C-alpha positions as CSV (number, residue, x, y, z in Angstrom):
1,M,-162.3,12.2,-20.3
2,T,-163.9,10.6,-17.2
3,G,-162.8,10.9,-13.7
4,G,-163.8,12.6,-10.6
5,R,-162.5,14.4,-7.5
6,G,-160.4,11.9,-5.8
7,A,-162.2,9.0,-7.5
8,P,-160.3,6.5,-9.7
9,G,-160.7,7.1,-13.4
10,D,-162.5,4.5,-15.6
11,L,-159.9,3.1,-18.0
12,P,-162.4,1.5,-20.5
13,A,-164.2,4.9,-20.6
14,M,-160.9,6.7,-21.2
15,L,-160.0,4.3,-24.0
16,A,-163.4,4.8,-25.6
17,A,-163.0,8.6,-25.4
18,I,-159.6,8.3,-27.1
19,R,-161.2,6.2,-29.9
20,T,-164.0,8.6,-30.5
21,G,-162.1,11.9,-29.9
22,P,-159.9,13.9,-32.3
23,Q,-157.7,11.6,-34.4
24,G,-154.4,12.1,-36.2
25,P,-150.8,13.2,-35.4
26,R,-151.7,16.7,-34.2
27,V,-153.0,15.1,-31.0
28,A,-150.1,13.9,-28.8
29,A,-150.0,11.6,-25.8
30,F,-147.1,12.2,-23.3
31,F,-146.4,9.3,-20.9
32,D,-144.1,9.8,-17.9
33,F,-141.8,6.7,-18.1
34,A,-141.2,5.8,-14.5
35,G,-144.6,5.8,-12.9
36,A,-147.1,5.9,-15.8
37,V,-145.5,3.3,-18.1
38,V,-143.1,1.3,-15.8
39,D,-143.7,0.5,-12.2
40,G,-140.9,2.2,-10.3
41,Y,-138.1,-0.4,-10.2
42,A,-137.9,-2.1,-6.8
43,G,-134.2,-1.7,-6.5
44,S,-132.4,0.3,-3.8
45,R,-134.6,3.1,-2.6
46,R,-131.5,5.1,-1.8
47,Y,-128.2,5.1,-3.7
48,R,-125.7,3.1,-1.8
49,R,-122.5,4.8,-0.8
50,R,-120.5,1.9,-2.1
51,G,-120.9,0.4,-5.5
52,S,-123.5,2.9,-6.6
53,D,-121.3,4.4,-9.2
54,D,-121.5,1.2,-11.3
55,A,-123.2,2.2,-14.6
56,R,-125.7,-0.6,-14.6
57,T,-126.7,0.0,-10.9
58,V,-127.1,3.7,-11.5
59,L,-129.3,3.2,-14.6
60,R,-131.4,0.5,-12.9
61,D,-131.9,2.3,-9.6
62,G,-132.8,5.5,-11.3
63,I,-135.9,4.0,-12.7
64,R,-138.2,4.8,-9.8
65,G,-141.4,6.8,-9.7
66,N,-142.2,9.7,-7.4
67,L,-138.6,11.1,-7.3
68,T,-138.1,14.1,-5.1
69,D,-135.9,17.0,-6.1
70,G,-133.1,15.7,-3.9
71,E,-133.3,12.2,-5.2
72,Y,-133.2,13.4,-8.8
73,S,-130.2,15.6,-8.0
74,R,-128.4,12.6,-6.5
75,F,-129.2,10.5,-9.5
76,L,-127.6,13.1,-11.8
77,Q,-124.5,13.2,-9.7
78,H,-124.1,9.4,-9.7
79,A,-125.0,9.2,-13.4
80,S,-122.5,11.9,-14.4
81,H,-119.7,10.0,-12.5
82,A,-120.7,6.5,-13.6
83,L,-121.5,7.2,-17.3
84,G,-118.7,9.7,-18.0
85,G,-116.0,8.2,-20.2
86,R,-118.4,5.4,-21.5
87,T,-119.3,5.4,-25.2
88,E,-122.9,5.9,-26.3
89,A,-122.9,2.6,-28.1
90,D,-121.8,0.8,-24.9
91,L,-124.5,2.5,-22.8
92,D,-127.2,1.9,-25.4
93,A,-126.3,-1.8,-25.3
94,L,-126.3,-1.7,-21.5
95,G,-129.7,-0.1,-21.4
96,A,-131.2,-2.6,-23.8
97,N,-129.8,-5.5,-21.8
98,L,-131.2,-4.0,-18.6
99,F,-134.6,-3.8,-20.2
100,R,-134.5,-7.3,-21.5
101,R,-133.3,-8.8,-18.2
102,T,-135.3,-6.7,-15.6
103,I,-137.4,-3.7,-16.6
104,Y,-139.7,-5.4,-19.1
105,G,-141.5,-7.2,-16.3
106,R,-142.4,-3.8,-14.8
107,V,-144.3,-2.5,-17.8
108,Y,-147.9,-1.8,-16.9
109,P,-150.3,-3.7,-19.3
110,E,-152.8,-0.8,-18.6
111,A,-150.2,1.6,-20.0
112,W,-149.7,-0.6,-23.1
113,R,-153.4,-0.5,-23.7
114,L,-153.4,3.3,-23.5
115,I,-150.4,3.6,-25.7
116,S,-151.7,1.2,-28.3
117,T,-155.1,3.0,-28.3
118,H,-153.4,6.3,-28.9
119,R,-151.3,4.8,-31.7
120,A,-154.5,3.3,-33.3
121,A,-156.0,6.8,-33.2
122,G,-153.0,8.1,-35.2
123,H,-151.8,10.1,-32.2
124,T,-148.2,11.2,-31.7
125,V,-147.0,9.1,-28.7
126,V,-144.0,10.3,-26.6
127,L,-142.3,8.8,-23.6
128,T,-141.1,11.6,-21.3
129,S,-138.5,11.3,-18.4
130,P,-135.9,13.3,-16.6
131,L,-133.7,10.2,-16.9
132,T,-131.4,9.3,-19.8
133,R,-132.2,7.8,-23.1
134,F,-130.3,4.7,-22.1
135,Q,-133.0,3.9,-19.6
136,V,-136.0,5.0,-21.6
137,R,-135.5,4.2,-25.3
138,P,-135.4,0.4,-25.0
139,A,-138.9,0.5,-23.5
140,A,-140.1,2.9,-26.2
141,E,-138.9,0.6,-28.9
142,A,-140.6,-2.4,-27.3
143,L,-143.8,-0.5,-27.1
144,G,-143.6,0.9,-30.6
145,V,-143.2,4.5,-29.4
146,G,-141.1,6.6,-31.8
147,H,-140.4,9.7,-29.7
148,V,-138.6,10.1,-26.4
149,L,-138.0,13.3,-24.4
150,C,-135.4,12.9,-21.7
151,T,-132.3,14.5,-20.2
152,T,-129.4,14.5,-22.7
153,M,-125.9,13.7,-21.6
154,A,-123.1,15.6,-23.3
155,T,-120.7,13.7,-25.6
156,E,-117.5,14.2,-27.5
157,D,-116.8,11.9,-30.4
158,G,-119.4,9.5,-29.1
159,V,-118.0,9.4,-25.5
160,L,-119.9,10.9,-22.6
161,T,-118.2,13.8,-20.9
162,G,-119.9,13.3,-17.5
163,H,-122.0,16.5,-17.9
164,V,-125.6,17.2,-18.9
165,E,-126.2,18.9,-22.2
166,G,-128.5,21.8,-21.9
167,K,-131.4,21.8,-19.5
168,T,-132.6,18.7,-17.6
169,R,-136.1,17.4,-18.3
170,W,-137.1,18.1,-14.7
171,R,-140.2,20.1,-13.8
172,S,-140.2,23.3,-16.0
173,G,-137.4,21.7,-18.2
174,M,-139.8,19.0,-19.3
175,V,-142.5,21.5,-20.1
176,D,-140.1,23.5,-22.2
177,A,-139.1,20.4,-24.1
178,V,-142.8,19.4,-24.6
179,R,-143.7,22.9,-26.0
180,A,-140.7,22.8,-28.3
181,F,-141.7,19.3,-29.5
182,A,-145.2,20.5,-30.1
183,A,-144.0,23.4,-32.2
184,E,-141.7,21.3,-34.2
185,H,-144.3,18.5,-34.9
186,D,-147.4,20.7,-35.2
187,V,-149.0,19.3,-32.1
188,D,-152.1,20.8,-30.6
189,L,-151.4,20.7,-26.8
190,D,-155.0,21.7,-26.0
191,N,-156.2,18.5,-27.5
192,S,-153.3,16.4,-26.2
193,Y,-152.9,14.0,-23.3
194,A,-150.4,13.6,-20.5
195,Y,-150.0,10.7,-18.0
196,A,-147.8,11.2,-14.9
197,D,-147.5,10.2,-11.3
198,A,-145.6,12.8,-9.2
199,D,-146.1,16.4,-8.1
200,A,-142.9,17.2,-10.1
201,D,-145.0,16.5,-13.2
202,L,-147.6,19.1,-12.4
203,P,-146.2,21.6,-15.0
204,L,-146.4,18.9,-17.6
205,L,-150.0,17.9,-16.7
206,G,-151.0,21.6,-16.7
207,A,-149.7,22.1,-20.2
208,V,-152.2,19.8,-22.0
209,G,-155.9,19.6,-22.4
210,H,-156.3,16.1,-21.1
211,P,-154.1,15.5,-18.0
212,V,-154.3,12.1,-16.1
213,A,-152.8,11.4,-12.8
214,V,-151.5,7.8,-12.6
215,G,-150.9,6.3,-9.2
216,P,-150.3,9.8,-7.9
217,T,-148.4,11.1,-4.9
218,R,-150.4,12.7,-2.2
219,A,-149.6,16.2,-3.5
220,L,-150.6,15.3,-7.1
221,E,-153.8,13.6,-5.9
222,V,-154.7,16.8,-4.1
223,A,-154.0,18.9,-7.3
224,A,-156.0,16.4,-9.4
225,A,-159.0,16.9,-7.1
226,E,-158.6,20.6,-7.3
227,H,-158.5,20.6,-11.1
228,D,-160.9,17.7,-11.6
229,W,-158.4,15.6,-13.4
230,P,-159.0,11.9,-13.8
231,V,-157.0,9.6,-11.6
232,L,-155.9,6.1,-12.7
233,T,-154.5,3.4,-10.5
234,F,-152.5,0.6,-12.1
235,R,-151.9,-2.8,-10.4
236,P,-148.3,-3.0,-9.1
237,R,-146.0,-5.4,-11.0
238,R,-145.3,-7.8,-8.1
239,T,-142.1,-9.8,-8.1
240,P,-142.7,-13.5,-7.6
241,G,-142.5,-14.5,-3.9
242,I,-141.6,-17.6,-2.0
243,G,-145.2,-18.9,-2.2
244,D,-145.1,-18.5,-6.0
245,I,-141.9,-20.4,-6.2
246,A,-143.2,-23.2,-4.0
247,R,-146.4,-23.5,-6.1
248,T,-144.4,-23.5,-9.3
249,V,-142.2,-26.4,-8.1
250,L,-145.3,-28.3,-7.0
251,A,-146.9,-27.5,-10.4
252,F,-144.0,-29.0,-12.3
253,A,-144.4,-32.2,-10.2
254,A,-148.1,-32.1,-10.9
255,L,-147.4,-31.7,-14.6
256,L,-145.3,-34.8,-14.7
257,A,-147.7,-36.8,-12.5
258,G,-150.6,-35.7,-14.7
259,A,-148.7,-36.5,-17.9
260,V,-147.9,-40.0,-16.6
261,A,-151.4,-40.6,-15.5
262,G,-152.7,-39.5,-18.9
263,V,-150.5,-41.9,-20.7
264,L,-151.4,-44.8,-18.4
265,S,-155.1,-44.1,-18.8
266,K,-154.8,-44.7,-22.6
267,V,-151.9,-47.2,-22.8
268,H,-154.4,-50.0,-23.3
269,T,-155.4,-48.5,-26.7
270,R,-151.8,-48.7,-27.9
271,R,-152.5,-45.6,-29.9
272,R,-149.8,-43.0,-29.4
273,R,-152.1,-40.1,-30.4
274,D,-154.6,-41.0,-27.7
275,M,-151.9,-41.2,-25.1
276,A,-150.4,-37.9,-26.3
277,D,-153.8,-36.2,-26.0
278,A,-154.4,-37.6,-22.6
279,L,-150.9,-36.5,-21.5
280,M,-151.5,-32.9,-22.6
281,D,-155.0,-32.7,-21.1
282,R,-154.2,-34.2,-17.7
283,G,-150.8,-32.6,-17.4
284,A,-152.1,-29.1,-18.3
285,S,-155.1,-29.5,-15.9
286,A,-153.0,-30.5,-13.0
287,T,-150.5,-27.8,-13.6
288,L,-153.1,-25.0,-13.8
289,R,-154.9,-26.3,-10.8
290,V,-151.8,-26.3,-8.6
291,L,-150.7,-22.9,-9.8
292,G,-154.1,-21.4,-9.1
293,V,-154.4,-20.2,-12.8
294,R,-157.9,-19.9,-14.2
295,L,-158.6,-19.8,-18.0
296,R,-161.5,-17.9,-19.4
297,V,-162.1,-18.8,-23.0
298,V,-164.1,-17.0,-25.7
299,G,-164.9,-18.7,-29.0
300,G,-164.4,-22.2,-27.8
301,A,-166.3,-23.6,-30.8
302,N,-163.5,-22.5,-33.1
303,A,-161.1,-24.7,-31.2
304,R,-163.1,-27.8,-32.2
305,S,-164.1,-27.0,-35.8
306,P,-162.8,-26.8,-38.5
307,R,-160.1,-29.5,-38.1
308,P,-157.4,-29.9,-39.0
309,A,-156.1,-26.3,-38.8
310,V,-153.1,-24.2,-38.1
311,F,-153.7,-22.5,-34.7
312,L,-151.7,-19.3,-34.2
313,F,-151.1,-17.9,-30.7
314,N,-149.3,-14.8,-29.6
315,H,-146.4,-15.7,-27.3
316,Q,-145.4,-13.9,-24.1
317,S,-144.9,-16.7,-21.5
318,Q,-143.1,-20.0,-21.2
319,F,-146.4,-21.3,-19.8
320,D,-148.1,-20.8,-23.1
321,V,-147.2,-24.4,-23.8
322,I,-149.5,-25.4,-21.0
323,I,-152.3,-22.9,-21.8
324,V,-152.6,-23.6,-25.6
325,P,-153.0,-27.4,-25.4
326,K,-155.6,-27.0,-22.6
327,V,-157.9,-24.6,-24.6
328,L,-157.5,-26.5,-27.9
329,G,-158.2,-30.0,-26.6
330,G,-156.8,-33.1,-28.4
331,G,-155.7,-33.6,-31.9
332,V,-153.1,-30.9,-31.9
333,T,-149.3,-30.9,-31.9
334,G,-146.9,-28.1,-32.3
335,I,-143.7,-26.5,-33.7
336,G,-141.0,-25.3,-31.3
337,K,-137.5,-24.0,-31.4
338,K,-134.8,-26.7,-31.0
339,E,-133.5,-25.1,-27.8
340,L,-136.7,-26.4,-26.0
341,T,-135.3,-30.0,-26.4
342,R,-132.9,-29.1,-23.6
343,N,-135.7,-28.1,-21.2
344,P,-135.7,-31.0,-18.6
345,V,-139.5,-30.8,-18.2
346,F,-141.1,-29.5,-21.4
347,G,-138.5,-31.1,-23.8
348,P,-139.4,-34.8,-23.2
349,L,-143.1,-34.1,-23.0
350,M,-143.0,-32.1,-26.3
351,R,-141.1,-34.9,-28.1
352,F,-143.7,-37.4,-26.9
353,V,-146.7,-35.5,-28.3
354,G,-144.9,-35.1,-31.7
355,V,-143.7,-31.5,-31.7
356,T,-141.5,-30.6,-34.7
357,F,-138.4,-28.8,-33.6
358,I,-136.8,-26.1,-35.8
359,D,-133.2,-25.1,-35.6
360,R,-133.5,-21.3,-36.0
361,A,-129.7,-21.0,-36.4
362,H,-130.0,-22.6,-39.8
363,T,-132.6,-20.5,-41.5
364,A,-131.5,-21.7,-44.9
365,T,-132.9,-25.2,-44.1
366,A,-136.0,-24.0,-42.3
367,K,-138.3,-24.8,-45.2
368,A,-137.0,-28.3,-45.4
369,Q,-137.4,-28.7,-41.6
370,L,-141.1,-27.7,-41.9
371,A,-141.9,-30.0,-44.8
372,P,-143.1,-32.9,-42.6
373,V,-145.6,-30.6,-41.0
374,I,-147.6,-30.5,-44.3
375,G,-148.0,-34.3,-44.1
376,T,-149.0,-34.0,-40.4
377,L,-151.9,-31.6,-41.3
378,R,-153.0,-33.7,-44.3
379,G,-153.1,-36.6,-42.0
380,G,-155.7,-34.9,-39.9
381,L,-153.6,-33.6,-37.0
382,S,-153.7,-29.8,-36.3
383,I,-150.7,-27.7,-35.6
384,A,-150.2,-24.9,-33.0
385,M,-147.6,-22.2,-33.8
386,A,-146.3,-18.9,-32.5
387,P,-146.0,-16.7,-35.6
388,E,-143.9,-14.1,-33.8
389,G,-141.2,-16.8,-33.5
390,T,-140.2,-15.8,-30.0
391,R,-141.8,-14.5,-26.8
392,S,-142.5,-10.8,-26.6
393,Y,-141.3,-8.5,-23.8
394,T,-144.6,-6.6,-23.6
395,P,-148.2,-7.3,-24.5
396,E,-147.4,-5.8,-27.9
397,V,-147.7,-8.4,-30.7
398,G,-144.5,-8.5,-32.7
399,P,-144.2,-8.9,-36.5
400,F,-145.4,-12.2,-37.8
401,K,-143.3,-14.6,-39.8
402,K,-144.9,-16.1,-42.8
403,G,-144.0,-19.8,-42.3
404,A,-147.2,-20.8,-40.6
405,F,-149.3,-19.2,-43.4
406,H,-147.3,-21.0,-46.1
407,I,-147.8,-24.3,-44.3
408,A,-151.6,-23.7,-44.1
409,H,-151.7,-22.7,-47.8
410,Q,-149.8,-25.8,-48.9
411,A,-151.8,-28.2,-46.7
412,G,-155.1,-26.6,-47.7
413,V,-156.3,-25.9,-44.2
414,P,-157.4,-22.6,-42.5
415,V,-155.5,-20.6,-39.9
416,I,-157.3,-19.9,-36.6
417,P,-156.0,-17.0,-34.4
418,V,-155.7,-17.8,-30.7
419,V,-155.3,-14.5,-28.8
420,I,-153.9,-14.8,-25.2
421,R,-154.2,-12.0,-22.7
422,N,-152.4,-11.8,-19.3
423,A,-150.1,-14.8,-19.8
424,G,-147.2,-12.4,-19.3
425,E,-148.7,-11.4,-16.0
426,I,-148.9,-15.0,-14.8
427,S,-145.2,-15.6,-15.7
428,W,-142.8,-13.0,-17.0
429,R,-141.1,-13.7,-20.3
430,N,-137.8,-15.0,-19.0
431,S,-139.1,-16.6,-15.8
432,M,-140.0,-20.2,-15.0
433,V,-142.0,-19.0,-11.9
434,A,-145.8,-18.5,-12.2
435,R,-148.2,-16.6,-10.1
436,R,-151.9,-17.1,-9.4
437,G,-154.3,-15.3,-11.7
438,T,-156.6,-15.4,-14.7
439,V,-155.6,-15.8,-18.3
440,D,-158.1,-14.8,-21.0
441,V,-158.1,-16.6,-24.4
442,A,-160.1,-15.7,-27.4
443,I,-160.2,-18.2,-30.3
444,L,-161.2,-16.2,-33.4
445,D,-163.0,-17.3,-36.5
446,P,-161.1,-19.4,-39.0
447,I,-159.3,-17.6,-41.9
448,D,-159.2,-19.2,-45.3
449,V,-155.8,-18.7,-46.9
450,S,-156.4,-20.8,-50.0
451,A,-156.7,-17.8,-52.3
452,W,-153.6,-16.0,-51.0
453,D,-150.6,-15.6,-53.3
454,P,-147.7,-17.3,-51.5
455,A,-145.3,-14.8,-53.2
456,A,-147.1,-11.7,-52.0
457,M,-148.9,-12.3,-48.7
458,D,-147.4,-9.5,-46.6
459,A,-150.6,-7.4,-46.4
460,E,-152.7,-10.4,-45.5
461,V,-150.3,-11.5,-42.8
462,E,-150.2,-8.0,-41.3
463,E,-154.0,-7.9,-41.3
464,V,-154.1,-11.1,-39.2
465,R,-151.7,-9.5,-36.8
466,Q,-153.9,-6.5,-36.5
467,R,-156.8,-8.8,-35.5
468,Y,-154.8,-9.8,-32.5
469,L,-154.1,-6.1,-31.5
470,R,-157.8,-5.2,-32.0
471,T,-158.9,-8.1,-29.8
472,L,-156.4,-7.3,-27.1
473,L,-157.5,-3.7,-27.0
474,D,-161.3,-4.4,-27.2
475,W,-161.7,-7.8,-25.5
476,P,-164.9,-9.9,-26.1
477,S,-167.0,-9.5,-23.0
478,T,-168.5,-13.0,-22.6
479,A,-166.5,-16.0,-21.6
480,E,-168.0,-19.3,-22.8
481,R,-166.2,-21.6,-20.3
482,S,-163.4,-21.5,-17.8
483,T,-160.9,-23.9,-16.2
484,P,-159.8,-25.4,-14.0
């Protein structure tokens, strides 16, 4: 591992060391949840005297890095009172809802890269936390992590008693749990990794052969220097501010103005396709310019040839509908969920450019709904689709649906992967507010699907998905062009 006394570690070098180091499940990677995976939630820094016994408030405000002994003790007191008498099923649902509404935006992309690289190496990945499973497990599931070590709340017949079961996962309690886990799963701790942020995690870091301090407290930073442990600093997950909101409002106005200008610039041709292409180009350019979002594109030649094609993009942000048309240029329409027709901005624009809308509530008729798309492709117009079917909560690429591949097979056209990185940083999944920044896009080589068996393409579809993951983890180094 790389690192130095007091100097930030080199994340790319760490990732390379993981890839070339010992492989397989006997190597584990332990990630402290609040601090090394999730930016400590910016809720109440102190538990409020009134209202703090609400279960959701306690679970949310407990997700903070750098807890002191006193803060953790107060969290347990409030959790015991707030969670006691609630069923496990209710609290599992509450935790999942909390993650989907709030916590997902705090997941560090850098942590995702580390976790995914460990998973690719076949390592046993574990999220550790002195908190409860109701706070930790939803993030673990979203990140593809199968193991969680956290404080267990006692239950009777599926109802929490308001007491802790056994020893808490705090300081030495966490180390005991890690050693027990290692014994049970045949893990070699000397070759394993741990990532943590607070001095309370010193026993955990000292128990493995590859400890890494992530955004450490002063005490942990001193200890890291003494032991020559690497130190990583992840960028904070900043909540959108007033300036971001104002720019977004102006960007929507610019989108509409650019779209109108684009249509007017081609109205003399009386060709709807020319007007649609100009609408997308000018509208997207104006939006990105006002937002202060820069696009860096690799593989731009693949966006222009071969045509027509089915372009597949990973989907994490509502602003993907701006990014994708800009990088692909003209001659492309799309497929979207029917709910988008209700969007006052994107709905009318998407209808004008010929997007086919699918009612996902009626899966039995989905094939019939997609039938016209075959004709669109055979007529020379390309299609852009999100094979995940919905936006993801983390940079992880979700399972691919096979509809896009069936369409390409029937139309006799290739599929072309469009890999988007950082769109979720510009705009969180459930947010219509965007921040300044850079979005990277890699357009990969075309994939010929003509020889695929439509009745048995699961392995081929999964291999395409793996191309996205490999690209996200090992990004091409040279950008061919950038906008705006």
